[in-house]
N, C-alpha and C positions, 0 to 999 in steps of 0.2 A: 331058383328056389323061392319057394313063397311062403312068407311069414303069416300064419294064423292065428298066432298069438293075440292080437290086437280084438280081431273080430270074434275069438273062440272064447272070451273072456267076457263074465256077465259081472255085473257089480253086484255086490252082496247085500242083503236086506237087514237092515237095522230096526229090531222091534224095539217101539217107546215104549218105555217103563214109566216115564213121568212130565207131566206138561206143567209150570209155573210150581213143579214141586208137590204137585197131588199127582193121583192116579187118574189116568186118563181113559175117559169113558167113551168118544166119539170125534169123530173128523173136526166137528165143530169147535174141541178145546184149543185146536191149534191155529184157530182164526184170529187174528190181529196179533199185537206185540206181544211175545212171551220168550218163556225158556222151554227147551224141550230135552229130555235126556234121553238117549238113544242107546242100544246095546246091542252088541254081534260077537257071538263066541268069548263072552266074558270082558269084552271091551267096552268100557261105556266111554259116550261120547257127549258134551253139553253145549248145546247151540242157544245161540241168543238171536233174535232175530223175528221177521214177522210174516204168518199165513195167511195166504189168499186162498180163497175157497176156487177150483179149477174144475168143473165136474162135478166128477165121483171122486176127486183127489183135491189135497191142498198143497199148493208151490210153496215153500216155505224159503225166504228169503234169509239166509243167515249173514248177520254184522259180522266181520270180522275186524276187532279192536286193531287199530294202528294201520291197519291194512290201506295201499295206495289203489288197490283195485278201484276199474270204474265199475264194475259190475259185481252185486254180491252173487257168492254160492250159492243155488237152488236146489235143494231137497225135493222130491216127491214122495208125498206120504199118501197111503191108500189104506181105507177100511179091508180088511182079510176075514174079516166075520169071527164070530165067536170072542169079540173083545179084544181083539189084536190089530191094531195100528201098525203098519211097518213103513220104512221110509228107504229111498233107494238114495244113496249120497250122490253130489255131485260130479259130474265127469272131471278130471284134471287135465 
């Protein structure tokens, strides 16, 4: 029996609702040290970290307060057009 669960699942995309407490206008808003609020199906998350431009996306290195992790979780944000910025959460 083959377990297809892991390969068939896709990570949900989260819509960016605010950057540093303001409405987001472009991927440029996510570059540098900032805070980002994302939403998916009524569930909000508040992220603190640093965004780095990577081609047509922004890699956002989330800082986890009090974490002993040697690497920070990385979100990938892309511009979906029409003023919508979406982020793919880090793999767990």
